[in-house]
C-alpha positions as CSV (number, residue, x, y, z in Angstrom):
1,M,8.4,2.0,18.3
2,P,8.9,2.1,14.6
3,I,6.1,0.6,12.6
4,L,8.3,-2.4,11.5
5,G,8.4,-3.7,15.1
6,K,4.6,-3.1,15.6
7,L,3.9,-4.8,12.3
8,Q,6.1,-7.8,13.0
9,E,4.5,-8.1,16.5
10,F,1.1,-8.0,14.9
11,L,1.9,-10.6,12.3
12,D,3.6,-12.9,14.9
13,L,0.7,-12.7,17.3
14,S,-1.6,-13.5,14.4
15,G,0.4,-16.6,13.5
16,V,0.9,-15.5,10.0
17,P,4.0,-16.6,8.1
18,Y,5.9,-13.8,6.5
19,T,9.4,-12.9,5.3
20,H,11.2,-9.6,6.2
21,T,13.9,-8.5,3.8
22,V,16.3,-5.5,3.8
23,H,17.5,-4.1,0.5
24,P,19.3,-1.1,-0.8
25,L,17.3,2.2,-0.8
26,A,14.3,2.0,-3.1
27,Y,11.9,4.9,-3.2
28,T,9.2,3.8,-5.6
29,A,7.2,0.6,-5.6
30,R,8.6,-0.2,-9.0
31,E,12.1,0.1,-7.6
32,V,11.1,-2.2,-4.7
33,A,10.0,-4.8,-7.3
34,C,13.3,-4.5,-9.1
35,V,15.5,-4.9,-6.0
36,E,13.3,-7.6,-4.5
37,H,13.2,-9.5,-7.8
38,V,9.4,-9.8,-8.0
39,P,6.9,-8.7,-10.6
40,P,5.6,-5.1,-10.1
41,Q,2.0,-6.4,-9.9
42,E,3.0,-8.2,-6.6
43,V,4.3,-5.1,-4.9
44,A,1.5,-3.4,-3.0
45,K,1.9,0.4,-2.9
46,V,0.0,2.6,-0.5
47,V,-1.7,5.8,-1.6
48,I,-3.5,8.0,1.0
49,V,-6.4,10.1,-0.2
50,V,-8.8,12.5,1.6
51,A,-12.4,11.9,0.8
52,S,-15.4,13.4,2.6
53,G,-13.0,14.9,5.1
54,E,-11.4,11.5,6.1
55,Y,-8.2,9.8,5.2
56,K,-8.5,6.5,3.3
57,M,-5.7,4.1,2.5
58,L,-5.6,2.8,-1.0
59,V,-3.5,-0.3,-1.8
60,L,-2.8,-1.1,-5.4
61,P,-0.1,-2.9,-7.5
62,A,3.1,-1.0,-8.3
63,S,2.2,-1.7,-12.0
64,K,-0.9,0.5,-11.8
65,V,-1.9,4.1,-11.0
66,V,-4.8,5.4,-9.1
67,D,-8.0,6.0,-11.1
68,F,-9.7,8.8,-9.2
69,Q,-13.1,8.2,-10.9
70,E,-13.0,4.6,-9.6
71,V,-12.0,5.9,-6.1
72,R,-14.8,8.4,-6.0
73,D,-17.3,5.7,-7.1
74,A,-16.0,3.2,-4.5
75,L,-16.2,5.8,-1.8
76,G,-19.5,7.3,-2.9
77,C,-18.2,10.9,-3.0
78,N,-17.7,13.7,-5.5
79,T,-14.2,14.7,-4.6
80,A,-11.0,12.9,-3.5
81,R,-7.5,14.2,-3.3
82,L,-4.1,12.9,-2.5
83,A,-2.9,13.6,1.0
84,T,0.0,16.1,1.2
85,E,3.5,15.2,2.4
86,T,2.8,17.3,5.5
87,E,-0.3,15.2,6.2
88,L,1.5,11.9,5.6
89,A,4.3,12.9,8.0
90,R,1.7,13.7,10.7
91,I,-0.4,10.5,10.1
92,F,2.6,8.2,9.9
93,P,5.2,9.6,12.2
94,D,6.7,6.1,12.6
95,C,7.4,5.7,8.9
96,D,9.7,7.2,6.3
97,L,7.7,9.4,4.0
98,G,6.1,7.2,1.4
99,A,7.0,3.9,3.0
100,M,4.0,3.1,5.1
101,P,2.8,-0.5,5.1
102,P,-0.7,-1.3,3.8
103,F,-2.1,-1.9,7.3
104,G,-4.5,0.9,7.8
105,N,-6.0,-1.0,10.7
106,L,-2.9,-0.2,12.6
107,Y,-3.7,3.5,12.1
108,N,-7.5,3.3,12.5
109,M,-7.9,4.0,8.8
110,K,-10.2,2.4,6.2
111,V,-8.4,0.3,3.6
112,L,-9.5,-0.1,0.0
113,M,-7.5,-2.8,-1.9
114,D,-7.5,-2.8,-5.7
115,A,-8.9,-6.1,-7.1
116,N,-5.9,-6.5,-9.3
117,L,-3.9,-7.6,-6.2
118,L,-6.1,-10.7,-6.0
119,A,-4.3,-12.2,-9.1
120,D,-1.2,-13.1,-7.2
121,E,-0.7,-15.4,-4.2
122,R,1.7,-13.1,-2.4
123,I,2.1,-9.4,-1.9
124,V,5.3,-7.5,-1.1
125,F,5.2,-4.1,0.6
126,N,7.3,-1.4,2.4
127,A,7.4,-1.9,6.1
128,G,8.0,1.7,7.2
129,T,11.3,2.4,5.6
130,H,12.7,2.5,2.0
131,R,14.8,-0.5,2.9
132,D,12.5,-2.9,4.8
133,V,10.1,-5.0,3.0
134,V,7.6,-7.7,4.0
135,H,6.5,-10.7,1.8
136,L,3.1,-12.0,2.9
137,R,0.4,-14.3,1.4
138,Q,-2.3,-12.1,-0.1
139,E,-5.0,-14.2,1.6
140,D,-3.4,-13.6,5.0
141,Y,-3.2,-9.9,4.3
142,R,-6.9,-9.8,3.5
143,R,-7.8,-11.8,6.6
144,L,-5.9,-9.5,8.9
145,V,-6.7,-6.1,7.4
146,K,-10.2,-6.8,6.0
147,P,-9.8,-4.3,3.2
148,E,-12.7,-3.4,0.9
149,V,-11.8,-5.0,-2.4
150,V,-12.7,-2.7,-5.3
151,H,-11.4,-1.4,-8.6
152,L,-9.1,1.6,-7.9
153,A,-6.4,1.5,-10.5
154,R,-5.7,1.7,-14.2
155,E,-2.7,0.9,-16.4
156,V,0.0,3.5,-16.7
157,V,-0.4,5.3,-20.0
158,L,3.0,6.4,-21.4
159,Q,2.9,9.3,-23.8
160,R,5.4,10.1,-26.4
161,G,6.6,13.6,-26.9
162,W,6.5,14.9,-30.4
């Protein structure tokens, strides 16, 4: 079963209200924000890292980027790296590459959520494809997933070429 069906079943059994929408292809979290007409800080993007030999799911706003020093501090480790596309395909066979939902509990994976996502009442996220999106109350998400809320992200720094 694709993850969308499993996710909807999980949310329905949990009694959590949510909205599922389908939009034109959007490959980045910022593109999702645009097509869903929501601010980028409400779109929760998923980044998978490998730290101490284990996969960890990071959930952060589309408007931010991973701060690896913060990640290492939060995980209490010296090194952390991004999972490769090959690893992602193996871990999330029921998802399009890069479209996994922020529900690490459905994959027996620890979830760390960036504290910046607490600023908004709702979160929006990919639901296994680059077309399917779920809108959910951030409070319900935290209750269901029980992520560790830490600082993981920083602002995007744009550089000008000279």
